[in-house]
C-alpha positions as CSV (number, residue, x, y, z in Angstrom):
1,X,147.4,106.7,71.6
2,X,150.0,108.6,70.1
3,X,150.4,107.9,66.1
4,X,153.9,108.9,66.1
5,X,154.9,106.1,68.9
6,X,156.8,103.3,67.1
7,X,155.1,100.1,67.6
8,X,156.5,96.6,67.1
9,X,154.6,93.5,66.1
10,X,156.0,90.4,66.8
11,X,153.1,87.7,66.6
12,X,153.5,86.0,62.7
13,X,149.7,85.3,62.9
14,X,149.0,89.5,63.5
15,X,151.4,90.5,60.5
16,X,149.8,87.9,58.0
17,X,146.1,89.2,58.7
18,X,145.6,92.2,56.2
19,X,142.6,93.5,58.3
20,X,144.4,94.0,61.3
21,X,147.4,95.2,59.7
22,X,145.1,97.9,58.3
23,X,143.2,98.5,61.5
24,X,146.5,98.9,63.6
25,X,147.9,101.5,60.6
26,X,144.7,103.6,61.0
27,X,145.9,104.4,64.3
28,X,149.9,104.1,64.4
29,X,151.5,105.2,61.2
30,X,154.8,103.9,62.1
31,X,154.5,100.1,62.7
32,X,157.3,97.1,62.4
33,X,155.6,94.0,61.7
34,X,157.1,90.4,61.7
35,X,156.9,89.9,58.0
36,X,159.5,87.4,57.9
37,X,157.6,85.1,60.1
38,X,160.7,84.9,62.3
39,X,160.1,82.7,65.9
40,X,161.5,85.5,67.8
41,X,163.4,85.5,71.3
42,X,166.2,86.4,73.4
43,X,168.6,88.3,71.2
44,X,166.5,88.4,67.8
45,X,163.3,89.4,70.1
46,X,165.7,92.3,71.7
47,X,166.9,93.2,67.9
48,X,163.3,93.1,66.8
49,X,161.8,95.5,69.7
50,X,164.9,98.0,69.8
51,X,164.1,101.3,69.5
52,X,160.2,100.5,70.0
53,X,157.9,102.4,72.1
54,X,155.1,99.9,72.1
55,X,154.7,96.0,71.4
56,X,152.2,93.1,70.4
57,X,153.4,89.9,71.5
58,X,152.2,86.6,71.1
59,X,154.1,83.9,73.1
60,X,157.4,85.8,72.8
61,X,159.1,85.2,76.3
62,X,159.6,88.7,77.6
63,X,162.2,88.4,80.3
64,X,164.8,90.4,82.4
65,X,167.5,90.3,79.5
66,X,165.1,91.2,77.1
67,X,163.8,94.0,78.7
68,X,167.2,95.5,80.3
69,X,168.3,96.2,76.7
70,X,164.9,97.8,75.9
71,X,164.7,101.3,77.3
72,X,162.3,102.9,75.2
73,X,159.5,100.9,75.5
74,X,156.6,101.8,77.4
75,X,153.9,99.4,76.7
76,X,153.5,95.7,75.9
77,X,149.9,94.5,74.5
78,X,149.0,90.6,74.5
79,X,147.8,89.2,71.4
80,X,146.2,86.2,72.6
81,X,145.4,85.0,76.2
82,X,148.0,83.3,78.1
83,X,150.1,85.5,80.4
84,X,152.4,82.6,81.4
85,X,155.1,83.8,79.3
86,X,155.1,87.2,80.9
87,X,156.5,88.1,84.1
88,X,154.2,90.8,85.0
89,X,156.0,91.8,88.1
90,X,159.3,92.2,86.1
91,X,157.2,94.6,83.6
92,X,155.7,96.6,86.7
93,X,159.4,97.0,88.0
94,X,160.3,98.6,84.2
95,X,157.5,100.6,84.6
96,X,155.9,99.2,81.5
97,X,152.1,99.2,81.1
98,X,150.6,95.8,80.0
99,X,147.3,95.4,77.8
100,X,145.4,92.3,78.1
101,X,141.9,91.2,77.6
102,X,141.1,87.4,79.4
103,X,139.0,85.3,77.3
104,X,138.4,86.7,73.8
105,X,139.3,83.6,71.9
106,X,137.1,81.3,74.2
107,X,134.5,80.0,71.9
108,X,137.3,79.1,69.3
109,X,138.6,76.9,71.8
110,X,135.8,75.8,73.3
111,X,133.8,74.4,70.1
112,X,137.0,72.7,69.3
113,X,137.3,70.6,72.5
114,X,133.5,69.8,72.1
115,X,134.5,68.5,68.4
116,X,137.2,66.7,69.8
117,X,135.4,64.9,72.5
118,X,132.5,63.9,69.8
119,X,135.3,62.5,67.5
120,X,137.2,60.6,69.8
121,X,134.3,58.9,71.7
122,X,133.0,58.1,68.2
123,X,136.1,56.5,67.0
124,X,136.7,59.2,63.9
125,X,140.2,59.2,63.8
126,X,140.1,55.4,63.4
127,X,137.5,55.3,60.9
128,X,139.1,57.7,58.8
129,X,142.5,55.6,58.8
130,X,140.9,52.6,58.2
131,X,138.7,54.0,55.1
132,X,141.8,55.5,53.3
133,X,143.4,52.5,53.9
134,X,141.0,50.3,52.1
135,X,139.5,48.9,55.2
136,X,135.3,49.0,55.5
137,X,134.6,48.3,58.8
138,X,132.2,50.3,61.0
139,X,133.7,51.5,64.2
140,X,131.0,51.6,67.0
141,X,131.7,54.3,69.3
142,X,129.7,56.4,72.4
143,X,128.1,59.3,72.6
144,X,129.0,62.3,74.8
145,X,125.4,63.1,75.9
146,X,125.4,61.9,79.6
147,X,129.2,61.6,80.0
148,X,130.8,62.3,83.0
149,X,133.1,65.4,81.8
150,X,135.7,66.6,83.9
151,X,137.0,70.1,83.4
152,X,140.3,71.0,85.0
153,X,140.6,75.0,85.2
154,X,137.4,76.6,85.1
155,X,138.5,80.2,83.6
156,X,137.4,81.3,80.4
157,X,137.5,78.8,78.7
158,X,136.8,76.3,81.0
159,X,133.3,78.0,82.0
160,X,132.5,78.5,78.0
161,X,133.1,74.9,77.5
162,X,130.6,74.1,80.4
163,X,128.1,76.5,78.6
164,X,128.3,74.4,75.1
165,X,127.9,71.3,77.2
166,X,124.7,72.0,78.5
167,X,122.2,69.9,75.4
168,X,124.3,67.2,75.8
169,X,123.4,66.2,79.5
170,X,126.8,65.6,81.0
171,X,127.3,65.4,84.6
172,X,130.5,68.0,84.6
173,X,132.5,68.2,87.5
174,X,135.6,70.8,87.7
175,X,138.7,71.1,89.8
176,X,140.4,74.4,90.2
177,X,142.3,76.2,92.6
178,X,139.4,78.8,92.5
179,X,135.9,78.8,94.0
180,X,133.2,79.9,91.3
181,X,130.2,79.1,93.5
182,X,127.7,81.0,91.8
183,X,128.6,79.3,88.6
184,X,128.9,76.2,89.9
185,X,125.1,76.3,91.0
186,X,123.6,78.2,87.7
187,X,125.1,75.2,85.8
188,X,124.6,72.0,88.6
189,X,128.5,71.5,88.5
190,X,130.2,69.4,91.4
191,X,133.9,70.8,92.6
192,X,136.2,68.1,93.1
193,X,139.8,67.2,93.9
194,X,141.7,66.4,91.1
195,X,142.6,62.7,92.1
196,X,138.5,62.5,92.2
197,X,138.2,64.0,88.6
198,X,140.8,61.7,87.1
199,X,139.0,58.6,88.7
200,X,135.6,59.7,87.5
201,X,135.6,61.4,84.5
202,X,134.8,59.9,80.9
203,X,136.0,63.0,79.2
204,X,138.6,65.2,80.3
205,X,139.5,68.5,79.3
206,X,142.3,70.7,80.5
207,X,142.0,74.7,81.0
208,X,145.0,75.7,83.1
209,X,148.1,77.8,82.5
210,X,151.5,76.4,82.8
211,X,153.3,77.5,85.6
212,X,155.6,76.2,88.5
213,X,152.6,74.5,89.8
214,X,151.0,72.6,86.7
215,X,154.1,71.8,85.0
216,X,153.4,68.1,84.3
217,X,150.4,68.3,86.8
218,X,149.1,64.9,84.5
219,X,152.1,63.0,85.2
220,X,152.6,59.4,85.5
221,X,150.9,58.8,88.5
222,X,148.0,60.9,87.8
223,X,147.5,59.3,84.4
224,X,147.3,56.1,85.8
225,X,144.0,57.0,87.6
226,X,142.2,57.7,84.4
227,X,139.5,54.9,83.5
228,X,140.7,52.8,80.5
229,X,137.5,53.8,78.2
230,X,137.9,57.9,79.0
231,X,139.4,60.4,76.7
232,X,141.6,63.2,77.3
233,X,141.7,66.8,75.8
234,X,144.5,69.6,76.1
235,X,144.1,72.4,74.2
236,X,145.6,74.8,76.9
237,X,149.6,74.2,76.8
238,X,151.8,71.8,76.3
239,X,154.2,70.7,79.5
240,X,150.8,69.6,81.9
241,X,150.9,66.4,80.9
242,X,154.0,63.5,80.6
243,X,153.7,62.8,77.0
244,X,155.9,59.9,77.2
245,X,153.9,58.4,79.9
246,X,150.7,59.3,77.6
247,X,152.1,57.6,74.6
248,X,152.4,54.3,76.8
249,X,148.9,54.1,78.1
250,X,147.4,54.9,74.5
251,X,149.8,52.3,73.0
252,X,148.5,49.7,76.0
253,X,144.8,50.5,75.7
254,X,145.1,52.0,79.2
255,X,143.1,55.1,77.7
256,X,140.6,55.1,74.8
257,X,142.1,58.1,73.1
258,X,143.3,61.9,73.4
259,X,143.6,64.8,71.7
260,X,146.7,67.3,71.7
261,X,146.8,70.9,70.2
262,X,149.5,71.6,72.4
263,X,153.1,70.0,73.0
264,X,156.0,70.5,75.2
265,X,158.4,71.3,72.2
266,X,156.6,72.5,69.0
267,X,156.4,71.1,66.6
268,X,156.4,67.6,68.3
269,X,159.3,65.3,67.9
270,X,157.7,61.6,68.7
271,X,156.8,60.2,65.3
272,X,155.9,57.5,67.1
273,X,153.2,59.3,69.4
274,X,152.0,61.5,66.6
275,X,151.4,57.6,64.2
276,X,148.9,56.8,67.1
277,X,145.5,55.8,65.8
278,X,143.5,56.7,69.0
279,X,145.1,60.3,69.0
280,X,144.2,63.4,67.7
281,X,147.1,65.9,66.8
282,X,146.7,69.6,65.7
283,X,149.4,72.5,65.3
284,X,148.4,75.0,67.9
285,X,145.2,75.9,66.5
286,X,142.5,76.3,69.3
287,X,142.6,80.1,69.0
288,X,143.1,80.3,65.7
289,X,139.7,80.6,64.0
290,X,139.1,83.8,61.8
291,X,136.7,85.5,64.3
292,X,139.3,84.5,67.4
293,X,142.1,86.1,65.5
294,X,140.3,89.0,64.7
295,X,139.1,89.6,68.5
296,X,142.6,89.0,69.8
297,X,144.0,91.4,67.1
298,X,141.4,94.0,67.8
299,X,141.9,93.6,71.8
300,X,145.9,93.7,71.2
301,X,145.1,97.1,69.5
302,X,143.1,98.2,72.0
303,X,145.8,97.2,74.6
304,X,148.4,99.6,72.9
305,X,146.8,102.6,74.6
306,X,146.5,101.0,78.2
307,X,147.7,103.3,80.4
308,X,148.0,101.3,84.0
309,X,150.8,98.9,85.2
310,X,150.1,95.1,85.2
311,X,149.0,93.1,88.7
312,X,149.5,89.6,89.5
313,X,145.4,89.5,88.6
314,X,145.5,89.2,84.9
């Protein structure tokens, strides 16, 4: 690393964390933090990064428009795990090195998946609401144990969810464009088509990136395949699910429950959807445990020293 390099930290979460700030400043003396907490995009992102040699980004979109205005930028390091907002081929064309470590927040996300699954199956949101409203009535739900769990996307997080599910004795079925044969054999997992997974699973959890092939992968046609007593969990990316049709299914008891940590528009604007008693909503907190924030931040700091150009395998 070169302590004279100018570093820009776009991430608001990183900028607010005193531990990460101090660790970064131990290695780089000239750092600009996003202390105003601005959501940086387009021209504001260009202005913030202008004159810097290296950058730590989170969900900021790095486009041709942005890079064309930043001749000094030599390294971009990712705070977080998803790379769907970054055109890796574009970075390579500008000879910008890319620092990224996959899976650093996997346990933070996977634990939340398990907590959502249990909460929905036991009707915790409904029971909580009734008690607060003065209704003392037992809600009888079901166990996670021995359920059929469908994992869509078996990357770092999907695999970690599967590991956490082992004590529950669930039948686990997986849909992924890749074949992780050794992992499937180790955990007695059945690889199935997306349609088969949706038809069979009691619990469906999404763990795929957002791109052209996955945008609204659970559209109305696919959502109709879910069993009416099943639950759907999305801690991956907004845009994977047709939220309007999901709302219809939840209102009309076509689906027992859902948990959404991510939305196509954030913050979400559909108040009717957010108010449903069989829906858990959280503000994109899947990777935001104390431990995960530090792990992601330290990986991002290390990524500033990367010496290689990005490739499509990231």
